[in-house]
C-alpha positions in Angstrom: 110.0 96.8 118.8 113.5 97.5 117.3 114.7 99.4 114.4 118.4 99.2 113.7 120.3 101.0 110.9 123.8 99.8 110.0 126.5 101.0 107.6 130.0 100.0 106.6 130.7 103.6 105.4 132.7 104.4 102.3 136.4 104.5 101.5 136.6 108.1 102.4 133.8 108.2 104.9 134.1 106.2 108.2 131.0 104.3 109.3 130.7 106.5 112.3 129.5 109.3 110.1 126.1 107.8 110.7 126.2 109.5 114.1 126.5 112.9 112.5 123.6 112.2 110.2 121.3 110.9 112.9 122.3 113.6 115.3 122.9 110.9 118.0 126.2 110.3 119.7 127.5 106.7 119.6 128.9 107.0 123.2 125.5 108.0 124.7 122.2 106.3 125.4 119.3 108.7 124.9 115.6 108.4 125.6 112.7 110.4 124.1 109.0 110.7 124.9 106.9 109.5 122.0 103.2 108.7 121.5 102.1 106.4 124.4 105.7 105.5 125.3 109.4 106.1 125.0 112.0 105.6 122.3 115.6 104.7 123.4 118.5 105.2 121.0 121.8 103.5 121.4 124.7 102.1 119.3 125.4 98.4 119.4 128.6 99.0 117.5 130.6 102.1 116.4 133.9 101.7 114.6 135.3 103.2 111.3 134.4 100.0 109.5 130.9 99.4 110.9 128.4 101.4 112.8 124.9 100.4 114.0 122.3 102.7 115.6 119.4 101.1 117.3 116.0 102.5 118.3 114.0 100.6 120.8 110.4 101.6 121.2 108.4 100.8 124.4 104.7 101.4 124.2 102.2 101.4 127.1 99.1 99.8 125.6 96.8 101.3 128.2 98.1 104.8 127.5 97.6 104.1 123.8 93.9 103.2 124.3 93.2 106.1 126.6 94.9 108.7 124.5 92.7 111.6 123.2 93.4 110.7 119.6 93.7 106.9 120.1 92.0 104.7 117.6 92.8 101.4 119.5 89.7 99.8 121.0 91.3 97.0 123.0 93.7 97.1 125.9 95.3 93.9 124.8 96.7 94.5 121.3 100.0 94.0 119.4 100.9 97.6 119.1 103.7 97.4 121.7 105.4 94.7 119.7 105.1 95.6 116.0 106.6 98.3 113.8 103.7 100.4 112.8 102.7 104.1 112.6 104.1 104.4 116.1 107.5 103.7 114.7 106.9 106.3 111.9 106.0 109.0 114.5 109.1 107.9 116.6 111.3 108.4 113.5 109.8 111.8 112.9 110.4 112.8 116.6 113.8 111.1 117.3 115.4 111.4 113.8 113.6 114.6 112.7 116.8 116.3 111.4 117.9 113.2 109.5 114.4 112.6 108.1 114.3 116.2 106.8 117.8 116.1 105.3 119.4 118.5 107.8 123.0 118.1 109.2 124.3 121.5 110.2 127.7 120.2 111.3 128.4 118.0 108.3 126.0 119.2 105.5 128.1 117.5 102.8 127.0 114.1 104.2 123.2 114.6 103.7 123.1 113.4 100.1 125.9 110.8 100.3 124.7 107.4 99.3 125.8 105.0 102.0 125.6 101.2 102.1 122.8 100.8 104.6 121.1 97.9 106.2 117.9 98.4 108.2 116.4 95.7 110.4 113.0 95.9 111.9 111.7 93.4 114.4 108.9 92.8 113.9 106.5 94.0 111.2 102.9 92.9 110.9 101.6 92.3 107.4 97.8 92.5 106.8 96.9 90.8 103.6 99.2 89.3 100.9 102.5 88.3 102.3 104.1 89.7 99.1 103.2 93.2 100.3 106.7 93.8 101.7 108.4 93.0 98.4 105.8 95.0 96.5 106.5 98.1 98.6 110.3 98.0 99.0 111.7 96.2 95.9 110.7 98.9 93.4 112.7 101.3 95.4 115.8 99.3 94.9 116.0 97.4 98.2 117.2 93.9 98.7 114.5 92.5 100.9 115.0 89.6 103.4 112.1 88.4 105.5 111.8 85.8 108.2 108.3 84.8 109.1 107.4 83.8 112.7 105.2 81.1 114.1 102.2 82.2 116.1 104.0 80.5 119.0 107.4 78.9 118.7 106.4 76.4 121.3 103.6 75.1 119.1 104.7 75.1 115.5 101.6 73.1 114.5 99.6 76.3 115.0 101.3 77.6 111.9 102.6 81.0 110.9 101.3 84.4 112.1 101.3 87.7 110.1 104.6 88.7 111.8 108.0 89.1 110.1 111.5 90.3 110.9 112.4 92.5 107.9 115.9 93.3 106.7 116.4 95.9 104.0 119.7 96.5 102.2 120.4 99.4 99.8 122.9 102.1 99.0 121.2 105.4 99.4 121.2 108.6 101.6 120.1 108.1 105.2 117.3 110.6 104.7 115.8 108.5 101.8 115.8 105.4 104.0 114.1 107.1 106.8 111.5 108.6 104.5 110.7 105.3 102.9 110.3 103.7 106.4 108.2 106.6 107.6 105.7 106.2 104.8 105.7 102.5 104.2 105.8 100.9 107.6 102.1 101.8 108.4 101.1 100.5 105.0 102.1 96.9 106.0 99.6 96.4 108.8 97.1 98.9 107.4 96.5 100.7 110.7 97.3 104.1 112.2 97.1 105.1 115.8 96.0 108.6 115.2 93.1 110.3 113.4 93.8 111.0 109.7 92.6 114.3 108.2 93.3 116.7 105.3 96.7 117.5 106.7 97.9 114.0 106.2 97.7 114.5 102.4 100.4 117.2 102.7 102.5 114.9 104.9 102.3 112.1 102.3 103.1 114.3 99.3 106.0 115.9 101.1 107.5 112.6 102.3 106.8 110.9 98.9 108.4 113.6 96.8 110.7 112.2 94.2 109.6 108.6 94.5 105.9 108.0 95.3 104.5 109.2 92.0 106.5 106.7 90.0 106.0 103.8 92.5 104.0 100.9 90.9 102.0 100.6 94.1 101.4 104.4 94.4 97.6 104.1 94.6 97.7 101.3 97.1 100.2 103.2 99.3 98.0 106.3 99.2 94.9 104.4 100.0 96.4 102.8 103.1 98.4 105.8 104.2 95.2 107.9 104.3 93.5 105.1 106.3 91.2 104.0 103.5 89.4 107.4 103.4 87.9 107.7 99.9 87.7 111.5 99.6 91.3 112.0 100.9 92.6 109.3 98.6 91.0 110.9 95.6 92.4 114.3 96.4 95.9 113.0 97.1 96.1 111.0 93.9 94.7 114.0 92.0 97.5 116.2 93.4 100.1 113.5 93.0 99.4 112.7 89.3 97.9 116.0 88.1 95.8 113.9 85.7 92.7 111.7 85.9 91.1 113.4 89.0 88.3 111.0 88.8 90.0 108.2 90.7 87.7 105.3 91.4 88.5 104.3 95.0 87.1 100.8 94.3 90.2 100.1 92.2 92.3 100.6 95.3 90.4 98.2 97.6 92.5 95.1 98.1 91.4 91.6 98.9 93.6 90.5 101.7 95.1 87.0 101.9 94.0 84.9 104.9 96.7 84.1 107.5 98.6 80.9 107.1 97.2 78.4 109.6 99.2 75.2 109.2 102.8 74.5 109.7 102.9 72.5 106.5 102.4 75.7 104.5 105.6 77.4 103.6 106.4 80.8 105.1 106.4 82.2 101.6 102.9 80.9 100.8 101.1 83.8 99.2 98.1 84.8 97.3 98.4 87.6 94.7 96.7 90.9 95.5 93.7 91.5 93.3 91.9 94.8 93.4 88.2 94.8 94.1 87.6 96.1 90.5 89.6 93.2 89.1 87.7 90.8 91.2 84.4 92.0 89.8 85.8 91.6 86.2 87.0 88.1 87.0 83.7 87.1 88.6 81.8 88.4 85.6 84.1 86.8 83.1 83.8 83.4 84.9 80.0 83.6 84.7 80.2 84.4 81.0 82.6 81.6 80.5 80.5 79.0 82.3 77.3 80.1 80.6 78.6 79.2 77.2 77.6 82.5 75.6 79.3 83.5 72.4 78.6 87.2 72.2 79.1 89.8 74.9 78.0 93.4 75.2 80.0 95.4 77.8 77.9 98.4 78.7 79.8 101.1 80.4 83.0 99.5 79.2 85.3 102.3 80.4 88.9 101.8 79.4 88.2 98.3 78.2 89.5 96.0 80.9 86.8 93.4 80.5 87.0 93.7 76.7 90.7 92.8 76.9 89.9 89.7 78.9 87.2 88.7 76.5 89.3 89.4 73.4 91.9 86.8 74.5 89.3 84.0 74.7 88.1 82.4 71.4 84.8 81.4 73.0 83.6 84.9 72.6 83.1 85.4 68.8 81.4 88.7 69.0 82.3 91.4 71.5 81.2 95.1 71.8 81.9 97.8 74.3 79.9 101.0 74.7 80.5 103.9 77.0 79.3 107.5 77.1 82.8 108.8 77.9 84.7 109.4 74.7 88.1 109.8 76.4 87.7 106.3 78.1 86.9 104.8 74.7 90.1 106.3 73.2 92.0 104.7 76.0 90.3 101.4 75.5 91.2 101.4 71.8 94.8 102.4 72.6 95.3 99.6 75.1 93.8 97.1 72.7 95.9 98.5 69.9 92.6 98.8 68.0 94.1 100.9 65.2 96.1 97.9 64.2 93.0 95.6 63.9 92.2 94.2 60.5 88.7 94.1 59.2 87.8 90.6 60.6 89.2 91.6 64.0 87.0 94.7 64.0 84.0 92.7 63.1 84.6 90.5 66.2 85.3 93.4 68.6 83.6 96.8 68.2 83.8 99.9 70.4 81.4 102.7 70.2 80.0 105.7 72.1 76.5 105.7 73.3 74.1 106.2 76.2 72.2 103.5 78.2 69.3 105.9 78.6 68.2 105.7 74.9 67.1 102.8 72.8 70.0 101.8 70.4 69.7 99.2 67.7 73.5 98.5 68.0 72.7 96.7 71.3 70.5 94.1 69.7 71.5 90.5 69.0 73.9 89.8 71.8 73.7 86.6 74.0 74.8 88.5 77.1 75.5 92.0 78.5 77.5 93.3 81.5 77.1 96.4 83.5 80.1 96.5 85.8 79.7 99.3 88.3 77.4 101.3 86.0 73.9 101.6 87.5 75.1 103.7 90.5 76.3 106.4 88.0 72.7 106.9 86.8 70.2 109.2 88.5 67.6 107.0 90.3 64.7 108.7 88.4 66.4 107.7 85.1 67.0 104.1 86.0 63.7 103.0 84.4 65.1 104.2 81.1 68.2 102.0 81.5 66.1 99.0 82.5 64.0 99.2 79.4 67.0 99.7 77.1 68.8 96.7 78.5 66.1 94.3 79.6 63.2 95.1 77.3 64.7 96.2 74.0 68.2 94.6 73.8 67.0 91.7 75.9 70.1 89.5 76.0 69.7 86.1 77.5 72.2 86.8 80.3 72.8 90.1 82.0 75.4 90.7 84.8 75.1 93.7 87.0 77.5 94.7 89.8 77.3 97.6 92.2 78.9 98.6 95.5 77.4 97.3 98.8 76.8 100.5 100.8 76.8 98.6 104.1 80.4 97.7 103.6 81.6 101.3 103.3 82.0 101.5 107.1 84.9 99.0 106.7 86.7 101.6 104.6 86.3 104.2 107.4 83.5 106.0 105.5 80.5 107.7 107.0 76.9 107.1 105.8 76.8 110.2 103.7 80.0 109.3 101.8 80.2 107.5 98.5 83.1 105.5 97.0 83.2 107.8 93.9 82.3 111.4 93.4 80.1 110.5 90.4 77.9 107.9 92.2 74.3 109.1 92.3 73.4 106.4 94.9 74.8 103.4 96.6 72.5 100.5 97.7 72.4 98.2 100.7 72.0 94.5 100.0 68.3 94.7 100.7 67.9 97.7 98.3 69.8 96.0 95.5 67.8 92.7 96.1 64.5 94.6 95.8 65.6 96.3 92.6 66.7 93.0 91.1 63.4 91.4 92.0 61.4 94.2 90.4 63.4 94.0 87.2 63.1 90.3 87.0 59.4 90.4 87.5 58.7 93.1 85.0 61.0 91.8 82.2 60.8 88.0 82.6 64.2 87.2 84.0 65.3 84.9 86.8 68.0 86.4 89.1 70.6 85.3 91.6 72.8 87.6 93.7 76.3 86.8 95.0 78.9 88.8 96.9 82.2 89.9 95.3 85.3 90.8 97.3 86.2 90.6 100.9 83.1 89.7 103.0 82.2 90.6 106.6 79.7 88.4 108.5 77.6 91.5 109.5 77.7 93.8 106.5 78.3 91.3 103.7 80.7 91.6 100.8 82.2 94.8 99.5 80.5 94.5 96.1 77.3 92.7 95.0 76.7 91.0 91.7 73.3 90.0 90.1 73.1 87.4 87.3 69.9 87.7 85.3 68.8 84.8 83.1 66.0 85.3 80.6 63.1 83.0 81.4 62.0 81.9 77.9 59.2 79.8 79.3 
């Protein structure tokens, strides 16, 4: 794959200053050993008005698979042809001084913002084809992408997940290299080396000054750390210095399927929706179709579902309850609850309470939702919750969602890991089904279970949702 960096220089700075910054002479071709291959650096043009440095990376796929730290499991793969974490490590090796903002011979150039154009052929995008724009546009880049057919000889096969990417911006060279180093592996969601605790320090160092304010900060962190839940939580805790309880489920993204027909435009996209948002949407759609008029959101958190319900006139009575007072304050703040008049507060109420104790405030609702709630309760106390919801409150419709433990392996998690530090348990599909059957039998409900989120044929969907209907007969 190729990475080229071009500049036209500034009025008082010839374009060939790029050579000083990259520590590579325009009149010389140089080769460097990198992971499973070689990087060759040369200049395709070098004049005072325009200068272009190119890096060509050649990868031996067999060496990549056989390497001690290799994570590739197939000899035939696309790693030799796409810009990925291999390019990031090549940047770190070949352009290390420029990446770290060092230029001993011309230190005054390091922080000079130059008009730069970077072209990468090609990048692979896993998921939503808007990912490129989502990552680079907030940093000020003008983004141009050209999508490639699976095979140019057979356009009817449609487009593949491969793009030629051109980025244009005026900024210091070190900033461009830093952005490429961090963001290129995010696009295809893979890394060729084992990710451990040290990778958090790498991310925080390279992301200093821009990552914390990036609108896709959580998504970038999640993918950079190879979807490792514990590392992601720690990195975001250190990055934000607030809200250490980061729910990794909020970071899981539902990827768009590849475009398969030539009739579809290259720009055809599907908006990224986090797994948490998918659960809320799935629950909302069930509530909407059921025709219920009152909804009790148990464990409402910061009120995301409440906000969805509040905008729909079908729901004439809405209540949210949570044990966490801080979350309730945030829910009220985001709903502008302090500005509600009396009738609005009669329609939507928010209060603190526990699901483990009978509470008359929960009575009289058509429906109740428990979105990712039960796994936060100790197993021996679940019977209390069951009686509070299904026996005493007894809404006609109850929606319960919980993680599918079997799917955790798709996030690179081990059997003893949970998606959140506060989870007391996580259930397989069979365990959740058994619990639902037991609840239904004891309290007179009928139940159906559906998957939510990206599904795998072997381990099922990433989340599971049960819809309980009270059997009045």
